[in-house]
C-alpha positions as CSV (number, residue, x, y, z in Angstrom):
1,X,-37.9,119.6,11.4
2,X,-38.0,119.1,15.2
3,X,-35.1,117.3,16.9
4,X,-35.7,113.7,18.1
5,X,-36.5,113.1,21.7
6,X,-33.7,112.3,24.0
7,X,-33.8,110.3,27.1
8,X,-31.8,111.7,29.9
9,X,-30.4,109.0,32.1
10,X,-29.0,109.9,35.5
11,X,-25.2,109.4,35.7
12,X,-24.0,105.9,36.9
13,X,-22.8,106.0,40.4
14,X,-19.3,104.8,41.2
15,X,-20.6,101.8,43.0
16,X,-22.7,100.8,40.0
17,X,-19.9,101.3,37.7
18,X,-17.6,99.1,39.8
19,X,-20.3,96.4,39.9
20,X,-20.7,96.6,36.2
21,X,-17.0,96.3,35.6
22,X,-16.9,93.4,38.0
23,X,-19.7,91.7,36.1
24,X,-17.9,92.2,32.8
25,X,-14.7,90.7,34.4
26,X,-16.6,87.7,35.7
27,X,-18.2,87.2,32.3
28,X,-14.8,87.4,30.6
29,X,-13.4,85.0,33.1
30,X,-16.3,82.6,32.5
31,X,-15.8,82.9,28.7
32,X,-12.1,82.3,29.1
33,X,-12.8,79.2,31.3
34,X,-15.4,78.0,28.8
35,X,-12.9,78.4,26.0
36,X,-10.2,76.7,28.0
37,X,-12.5,73.8,28.8
38,X,-13.5,73.6,25.2
39,X,-9.8,73.7,24.2
40,X,-9.0,71.0,26.7
41,X,-11.9,68.9,25.5
42,X,-10.8,69.4,21.9
43,X,-7.2,68.5,22.9
44,X,-8.4,65.6,24.9
45,X,-10.6,64.4,21.9
46,X,-7.6,64.7,19.6
47,X,-5.5,62.8,22.1
48,X,-8.2,60.2,22.4
49,X,-8.4,59.9,18.7
50,X,-4.6,59.7,18.5
51,X,-4.6,57.0,21.2
52,X,-7.4,55.1,19.5
53,X,-5.6,55.4,16.2
54,X,-2.4,54.3,17.8
55,X,-4.2,51.3,19.4
56,X,-5.8,50.4,16.1
57,X,-2.5,50.8,14.3
58,X,-0.7,48.8,16.9
59,X,-3.4,46.1,16.8
60,X,-3.3,46.1,13.0
61,X,0.5,45.8,13.1
62,X,0.3,43.0,15.7
63,X,-2.3,41.2,13.6
64,X,-0.3,41.8,10.4
65,X,2.8,40.6,12.1
66,X,1.1,37.5,13.4
67,X,-0.4,36.9,9.9
68,X,3.0,37.3,8.3
69,X,4.5,35.0,10.9
70,X,1.7,32.5,10.3
71,X,2.1,32.9,6.6
72,X,5.8,32.5,6.8
73,X,5.4,29.5,9.1
74,X,2.9,27.9,6.7
75,X,5.3,28.7,3.8
76,X,8.2,27.1,5.7
77,X,6.0,24.0,6.5
78,X,5.0,23.8,2.9
79,X,8.6,24.0,1.8
80,X,9.5,21.3,4.3
81,X,6.6,19.1,3.1
82,X,7.5,19.7,-0.6
83,X,11.1,18.9,0.2
84,X,10.1,15.8,2.1
85,X,7.8,14.7,-0.8
86,X,10.6,15.4,-3.2
87,X,13.1,13.4,-1.1
88,X,10.5,10.6,-0.8
89,X,9.8,10.6,-4.6
90,X,13.6,10.4,-5.1
91,X,13.9,7.5,-2.7
92,X,10.9,5.8,-4.4
93,X,12.5,6.3,-7.8
94,X,15.8,4.8,-6.6
95,X,13.9,1.8,-5.1
96,X,11.9,1.4,-8.4
97,X,15.2,1.5,-10.3
98,X,16.5,-1.2,-8.1
99,X,13.5,-3.4,-8.8
100,X,13.8,-2.7,-12.5
101,X,17.4,-3.7,-12.4
102,X,16.5,-6.9,-10.5
103,X,14.3,-7.7,-13.5
104,X,17.2,-7.1,-15.9
105,X,15.8,-3.8,-17.2
106,X,19.1,-2.0,-16.7
107,X,18.4,0.5,-19.5
108,X,15.1,1.5,-17.9
109,X,16.7,1.7,-14.4
110,X,19.5,4.0,-15.7
111,X,17.0,6.2,-17.6
112,X,14.9,6.6,-14.5
113,X,17.9,7.6,-12.3
114,X,19.1,10.0,-15.0
115,X,15.6,11.7,-15.0
116,X,16.2,12.8,-11.3
117,X,17.1,16.4,-10.7
118,X,20.8,16.9,-10.4
119,X,21.5,13.2,-10.6
120,X,25.0,13.9,-11.9
121,X,25.8,15.7,-8.6
122,X,24.7,12.8,-6.4
123,X,27.6,10.4,-5.7
124,X,25.3,7.5,-4.7
125,X,23.3,7.7,-7.9
126,X,26.4,8.0,-10.0
127,X,27.7,4.9,-8.4
128,X,24.4,3.1,-8.8
129,X,24.3,3.9,-12.5
130,X,27.9,2.6,-12.8
131,X,26.8,-0.6,-11.1
132,X,23.9,-1.1,-13.5
133,X,26.1,-0.5,-16.5
134,X,28.6,-3.1,-15.1
135,X,25.8,-5.6,-14.5
136,X,24.3,-5.0,-18.0
137,X,27.7,-5.7,-19.6
138,X,27.6,-9.3,-18.1
139,X,24.3,-10.2,-19.8
140,X,24.3,-12.7,-22.6
141,X,21.9,-13.3,-25.5
142,X,19.6,-16.2,-25.0
143,X,18.8,-18.6,-27.8
144,X,15.4,-17.4,-28.9
145,X,14.6,-20.8,-30.5
146,X,14.8,-22.2,-27.0
147,X,12.0,-20.4,-25.2
148,X,9.5,-22.8,-23.7
149,X,5.9,-21.9,-23.0
150,X,3.9,-23.5,-20.1
151,X,0.3,-23.2,-19.1
152,X,-2.2,-24.0,-16.4
153,X,-5.9,-24.1,-15.9
154,X,-7.6,-22.8,-12.6
155,X,-6.0,-24.3,-9.6
156,X,-7.6,-26.9,-7.3
157,X,-7.6,-25.5,-3.7
158,X,-9.2,-28.6,-2.1
159,X,-8.2,-31.8,-3.9
160,X,-10.7,-33.8,-1.8
161,X,-13.4,-31.9,-3.5
162,X,-11.8,-31.4,-6.9
163,X,-10.9,-35.1,-7.4
164,X,-13.9,-36.6,-5.7
165,X,-16.1,-39.1,-7.7
166,X,-15.6,-41.5,-10.5
167,X,-17.4,-39.6,-13.2
168,X,-16.1,-37.8,-16.3
169,X,-16.0,-34.5,-14.4
170,X,-13.8,-36.0,-11.8
171,X,-11.6,-37.5,-14.4
172,X,-11.3,-34.2,-16.2
173,X,-10.3,-32.4,-13.1
174,X,-7.6,-35.0,-12.4
175,X,-6.2,-34.6,-15.9
176,X,-6.5,-30.9,-16.6
177,X,-6.1,-29.2,-13.2
178,X,-3.1,-28.5,-11.1
179,X,-3.3,-28.1,-7.3
180,X,-2.3,-25.0,-5.5
181,X,0.5,-27.0,-3.8
182,X,1.8,-28.3,-7.2
183,X,1.7,-24.8,-8.7
184,X,3.7,-23.3,-5.8
185,X,6.3,-26.1,-6.0
186,X,6.6,-25.7,-9.7
187,X,7.0,-22.0,-9.5
188,X,9.8,-22.4,-6.8
189,X,11.5,-25.2,-8.7
190,X,11.6,-23.4,-12.0
191,X,13.0,-20.3,-10.3
192,X,15.6,-22.3,-8.5
193,X,16.6,-23.9,-11.9
194,X,17.2,-20.5,-13.4
195,X,13.9,-19.9,-15.3
196,X,12.9,-16.3,-15.9
197,X,9.3,-15.4,-17.0
198,X,9.1,-13.3,-20.2
199,X,6.1,-11.9,-21.8
200,X,4.8,-13.6,-25.0
201,X,5.3,-10.2,-26.7
202,X,9.0,-10.1,-25.6
203,X,9.7,-12.7,-28.2
204,X,9.3,-10.4,-31.2
205,X,9.9,-6.9,-32.4
206,X,6.8,-5.4,-33.9
207,X,6.8,-2.6,-36.6
208,X,4.1,-1.1,-38.7
209,X,4.6,-0.3,-42.3
210,X,3.3,2.7,-44.2
211,X,0.4,0.7,-45.4
212,X,-0.5,-0.2,-41.8
213,X,0.6,-3.8,-42.1
214,X,2.3,-5.2,-39.0
215,X,5.6,-6.9,-39.3
216,X,7.5,-9.1,-36.9
217,X,11.2,-9.9,-36.4
218,X,12.9,-12.0,-33.7
219,X,13.7,-9.9,-30.6
220,X,16.9,-10.5,-28.6
221,X,16.4,-11.1,-24.9
222,X,19.5,-10.6,-22.7
223,X,19.8,-12.4,-19.4
224,X,22.6,-13.4,-17.0
225,X,24.5,-16.5,-18.1
226,X,22.6,-19.6,-17.0
227,X,19.2,-18.0,-16.9
228,X,16.5,-19.5,-19.2
229,X,13.4,-17.6,-20.4
230,X,9.9,-19.1,-20.4
231,X,6.4,-17.9,-21.3
232,X,3.4,-18.5,-19.2
233,X,-0.3,-18.6,-20.0
234,X,-3.5,-19.5,-18.1
235,X,-6.6,-21.1,-19.8
236,X,-10.3,-20.6,-18.9
237,X,-10.0,-18.1,-16.1
238,X,-13.8,-17.7,-16.2
239,X,-14.7,-19.9,-13.2
240,X,-17.4,-21.9,-15.0
241,X,-20.6,-23.0,-13.3
242,X,-19.3,-26.6,-13.7
243,X,-16.5,-25.6,-11.3
244,X,-19.0,-24.9,-8.5
245,X,-18.4,-27.2,-5.5
246,X,-15.1,-28.6,-6.9
247,X,-12.7,-26.8,-4.5
248,X,-11.8,-24.0,-6.9
249,X,-11.9,-20.3,-6.4
250,X,-15.2,-18.6,-7.5
251,X,-14.0,-15.4,-8.9
252,X,-11.2,-12.8,-9.0
253,X,-11.8,-9.8,-6.8
254,X,-9.6,-6.9,-5.6
255,X,-8.1,-6.7,-2.1
256,X,-8.0,-3.6,0.1
257,X,-5.0,-2.3,-1.9
258,X,-6.7,-2.8,-5.2
259,X,-4.7,-5.8,-6.1
260,X,-6.1,-9.0,-7.7
261,X,-7.0,-11.8,-5.3
262,X,-9.6,-14.6,-5.2
263,X,-12.9,-15.4,-3.6
264,X,-13.3,-18.9,-2.3
265,X,-16.5,-20.5,-0.9
266,X,-15.8,-22.7,2.0
267,X,-17.7,-25.9,3.0
268,X,-19.9,-24.0,5.4
269,X,-20.9,-21.6,2.6
270,X,-18.9,-18.6,3.9
271,X,-16.8,-16.7,1.4
272,X,-13.2,-15.8,2.1
273,X,-10.6,-14.0,0.0
274,X,-7.0,-14.9,-0.6
275,X,-4.4,-16.2,-3.1
276,X,-6.3,-19.3,-4.3
277,X,-5.3,-19.2,-7.9
278,X,-2.4,-18.5,-10.3
279,X,-2.7,-14.7,-10.6
280,X,-2.3,-13.7,-7.0
281,X,0.0,-16.6,-6.2
282,X,2.4,-15.7,-8.9
283,X,2.1,-12.0,-8.1
284,X,3.1,-12.7,-4.5
285,X,6.0,-14.8,-5.6
286,X,7.4,-12.3,-8.0
287,X,7.1,-9.5,-5.5
288,X,9.4,-11.4,-3.3
289,X,11.6,-12.6,-6.3
290,X,11.6,-9.8,-8.8
291,X,14.6,-11.4,-10.6
292,X,12.2,-14.2,-11.6
293,X,10.6,-12.0,-14.3
294,X,12.1,-10.2,-17.2
295,X,11.2,-6.5,-17.2
296,X,8.3,-7.2,-14.7
297,X,6.6,-9.7,-17.1
298,X,3.5,-11.7,-16.1
299,X,1.5,-14.3,-18.0
300,X,-1.2,-14.2,-20.7
301,X,-4.8,-15.1,-19.6
302,X,-6.9,-16.8,-22.2
303,X,-10.6,-16.1,-21.7
304,X,-13.8,-17.7,-23.1
305,X,-17.0,-15.8,-22.7
306,X,-20.0,-18.2,-22.6
307,X,-20.1,-18.2,-18.7
308,X,-18.7,-14.7,-18.5
309,X,-15.1,-13.8,-17.4
310,X,-13.1,-14.0,-14.2
311,X,-16.1,-15.4,-12.3
312,X,-18.4,-12.5,-13.4
313,X,-21.6,-13.4,-15.4
314,X,-21.0,-11.0,-18.2
315,X,-22.3,-12.8,-21.2
316,X,-25.3,-11.2,-22.9
317,X,-27.4,-14.3,-22.2
318,X,-27.5,-13.4,-18.5
319,X,-29.1,-10.1,-19.5
320,X,-31.5,-11.2,-22.2
321,X,-32.4,-14.5,-20.3
322,X,-32.5,-16.2,-23.8
323,X,-30.9,-19.5,-24.8
324,X,-29.8,-20.2,-21.3
325,X,-28.2,-23.4,-20.3
326,X,-29.5,-25.2,-17.2
327,X,-26.5,-24.1,-15.2
328,X,-27.1,-20.5,-16.2
329,X,-30.8,-20.6,-15.4
330,X,-30.1,-22.1,-12.0
331,X,-27.5,-19.5,-11.2
332,X,-29.9,-16.7,-12.2
333,X,-32.7,-18.2,-10.1
334,X,-30.3,-18.2,-7.1
335,X,-29.4,-14.5,-7.8
336,X,-32.8,-12.7,-8.3
337,X,-31.2,-9.3,-7.8
338,X,-28.6,-9.8,-10.5
339,X,-27.6,-6.5,-12.3
340,X,-25.9,-7.3,-15.6
341,X,-24.5,-3.8,-16.1
342,X,-23.1,-3.6,-12.6
343,X,-21.6,-7.1,-13.1
344,X,-19.8,-6.0,-16.3
345,X,-18.6,-2.8,-14.7
346,X,-17.0,-4.8,-11.8
347,X,-15.5,-7.3,-14.2
348,X,-13.9,-4.5,-16.2
349,X,-12.5,-2.9,-13.0
350,X,-10.9,-6.2,-12.0
351,X,-9.5,-6.8,-15.5
352,X,-7.9,-3.3,-15.4
353,X,-6.2,-4.1,-12.1
354,X,-4.9,-7.4,-13.6
355,X,-3.5,-5.6,-16.6
356,X,-1.9,-3.0,-14.3
357,X,-0.1,-5.9,-12.6
358,X,1.5,-6.8,-15.9
359,X,-0.8,-9.6,-17.1
360,X,-2.2,-9.7,-20.7
361,X,-5.4,-11.1,-22.0
362,X,-6.1,-13.3,-25.0
363,X,-9.0,-14.9,-26.7
364,X,-9.7,-18.5,-26.0
365,X,-12.7,-18.2,-28.3
366,X,-16.0,-17.3,-26.8
367,X,-17.3,-20.9,-26.8
368,X,-14.1,-22.8,-26.1
369,X,-14.4,-24.1,-29.7
370,X,-12.5,-26.8,-31.6
371,X,-11.1,-24.2,-34.0
372,X,-9.4,-26.8,-36.2
373,X,-12.6,-28.7,-36.8
374,X,-14.9,-25.6,-37.0
375,X,-16.1,-24.0,-40.2
376,X,-15.1,-20.5,-41.1
377,X,-18.7,-19.4,-40.6
378,X,-18.8,-20.8,-37.0
379,X,-15.4,-19.2,-36.2
380,X,-16.7,-15.8,-37.4
381,X,-19.9,-16.1,-35.3
382,X,-17.9,-17.2,-32.3
383,X,-15.4,-14.4,-32.6
384,X,-18.1,-11.8,-33.0
385,X,-19.4,-12.8,-29.6
386,X,-16.0,-12.6,-28.1
387,X,-15.4,-9.2,-29.6
388,X,-18.8,-8.0,-28.4
389,X,-18.9,-9.3,-24.9
390,X,-15.4,-10.0,-23.8
391,X,-13.1,-7.6,-25.6
392,X,-14.7,-4.4,-24.2
393,X,-14.1,-5.7,-20.7
394,X,-10.4,-6.5,-21.2
395,X,-9.4,-3.8,-23.7
396,X,-9.1,-6.1,-26.7
397,X,-6.2,-8.3,-27.6
398,X,-3.9,-9.3,-30.5
399,X,-3.5,-12.9,-29.1
400,X,-5.5,-16.0,-29.6
401,X,-4.8,-19.2,-27.6
402,X,-6.6,-22.2,-29.1
403,X,-8.7,-24.6,-27.0
404,X,-8.6,-28.4,-27.0
405,X,-5.0,-28.3,-28.3
406,X,-6.2,-27.6,-31.8
407,X,-4.7,-25.1,-34.3
408,X,-5.4,-23.6,-37.7
409,X,-2.9,-26.0,-39.5
410,X,-0.2,-28.5,-38.7
411,X,3.3,-27.4,-37.7
412,X,4.1,-25.9,-41.1
413,X,3.9,-22.2,-41.5
414,X,0.4,-20.7,-41.9
415,X,-0.3,-20.5,-45.6
416,X,-1.5,-17.4,-47.3
417,X,-4.6,-19.3,-48.6
418,X,-5.6,-20.5,-45.1
419,X,-9.0,-18.8,-44.8
420,X,-9.2,-19.2,-41.0
421,X,-5.8,-17.6,-40.5
422,X,-6.6,-14.8,-43.0
423,X,-9.9,-14.0,-41.1
424,X,-8.2,-13.9,-37.7
425,X,-5.4,-11.7,-39.0
426,X,-8.1,-9.4,-40.4
427,X,-9.6,-9.3,-36.9
428,X,-6.3,-8.1,-35.4
429,X,-4.8,-11.3,-34.1
430,X,-1.0,-11.6,-34.5
431,X,0.0,-14.0,-31.8
432,X,-1.2,-17.6,-32.1
433,X,-0.7,-20.3,-29.5
434,X,-1.6,-24.0,-29.6
435,X,-0.7,-27.0,-27.3
436,X,2.4,-28.9,-28.2
437,X,4.2,-31.4,-26.0
438,X,7.6,-30.4,-27.6
439,X,10.1,-28.6,-25.5
440,X,10.2,-25.7,-27.9
441,X,8.0,-24.6,-30.8
442,X,8.3,-21.0,-32.0
443,X,7.6,-19.5,-35.3
444,X,8.3,-15.8,-35.8
445,X,7.3,-14.8,-39.3
446,X,6.9,-11.5,-41.0
447,X,3.1,-11.4,-40.4
448,X,2.6,-13.5,-37.2
449,X,4.1,-15.1,-34.1
450,X,3.2,-18.7,-33.2
451,X,4.2,-20.7,-30.2
452,X,3.4,-24.1,-28.8
453,X,2.6,-24.6,-25.2
454,X,3.2,-27.3,-22.6
455,X,0.5,-28.4,-20.2
456,X,1.7,-28.5,-16.6
457,X,-1.4,-30.3,-15.3
458,X,-2.3,-33.5,-13.5
459,X,-2.0,-35.6,-16.6
460,X,1.5,-34.4,-17.4
461,X,2.7,-34.7,-13.8
462,X,1.2,-38.1,-13.2
463,X,2.7,-39.5,-16.4
464,X,6.1,-37.9,-15.8
465,X,6.2,-39.8,-12.5
466,X,4.5,-43.0,-13.3
467,X,4.7,-43.1,-17.1
468,X,7.5,-44.3,-19.5
469,X,8.5,-40.8,-20.7
470,X,9.2,-37.7,-18.7
471,X,8.5,-34.5,-20.6
472,X,9.2,-31.9,-17.8
473,X,12.6,-33.0,-16.6
474,X,14.1,-29.8,-18.1
475,X,11.8,-27.7,-15.8
476,X,11.7,-29.6,-12.5
477,X,11.6,-33.0,-10.9
478,X,8.0,-34.1,-11.2
479,X,8.4,-36.7,-8.4
480,X,8.9,-33.7,-6.0
481,X,5.9,-31.9,-7.4
482,X,3.1,-34.4,-7.7
483,X,0.4,-33.9,-5.1
484,X,0.1,-36.9,-2.8
485,X,-3.7,-36.6,-3.1
486,X,-3.4,-37.9,-6.7
487,X,-3.9,-41.6,-6.4
488,X,-4.8,-42.4,-10.0
489,X,-5.1,-40.9,-13.5
490,X,-8.3,-42.1,-15.1
491,X,-8.7,-42.0,-18.8
492,X,-11.2,-39.6,-20.4
């Protein structure tokens, strides 16, 4: 084989060699500078990243700190609000206990105070409980056979309109109605004379046997010495069409606080609201004089149904437009946009507010019937209407207050063979009230409670002042009550 070809290069001169060495040095220096720059850039990048990270971290920590501070501040504010609410609730409970005690419900007031957290470590509450216990020990038992029962109809706001005319309607208003001024004077006079309002149901203890039968025994009411209990009821709080234009409120409505008040139509046709009847007037009085009611009692409202209730046209006739009276037809003609369902809903809302105030409802029969004269069949038909069109709006009732002063029997006990009584008992009625001019009439029997009522109306006031016999002298001085607008008392 022949040897490969070789290229013979001439030897590098010293000058060339030095130049080459210089180029290599320069290249190495450039490489070192490049590496140094890259290293500095990398370090700078790392430093930038570290700085950015630090800034982000610091910013996060600042935000977190602010959030924690805001959260802690919110928590502190919430704790303060909760503490303030707790303190206010405690103050409200103490105030409520005071009101209960003013109404002679010392047991309830003590129980309320003892329900407060750490009550036994609060010197003020411990002292208040001791005061209630001491006051309770001074109460005396009242004679339950000497509990009188008084009643009113709707009040006359404007006697010039209520008593105007010489017809039977005017005569009826003069006899059956009491004026606002007379009612207020009676309320104040009875309070001044030591009378304390009690609920009709306060008269008896009620128990239910294993067979479901209800049994009654006489309750024991305890009041300060010299105080005298009385029961109150209101008849016909329906604001009949026949009342229109007679100076009487037109309906019960709710004020801005959801409390019962009245609508009243003025002479110019404008409608105003205010305390124009017994319910708001008595509520106002007892708010200022809580010691005038036993355990916050109010009266019993006896309702018919044929014109609706509380001034609302809730009877079914207003919906079906069948079997209408002339008054009903005229009213519907004047209210072409009438909505029966909405009317019933509003009436129920008002009734609930009245109940929340402590009032009770009773049947006055749907048609204001003469129950003593009526047949059992008519009583059943009437009660079915009341249960269908009134009871659902007022939550039902176990009380019936008879109209026209009639009753199911004479003053003797209701007999077991009294068919009318047996039917009403079967329908859930346990409390029965008539009209009786006696000072006291109360029967508490095993299966019913029955009480007579005294009319505090124009007829009674007029005759107590101008007649031969005064039947209200135990309650007040009628000569100081009689409205000066009463100038006569025509016979019906």
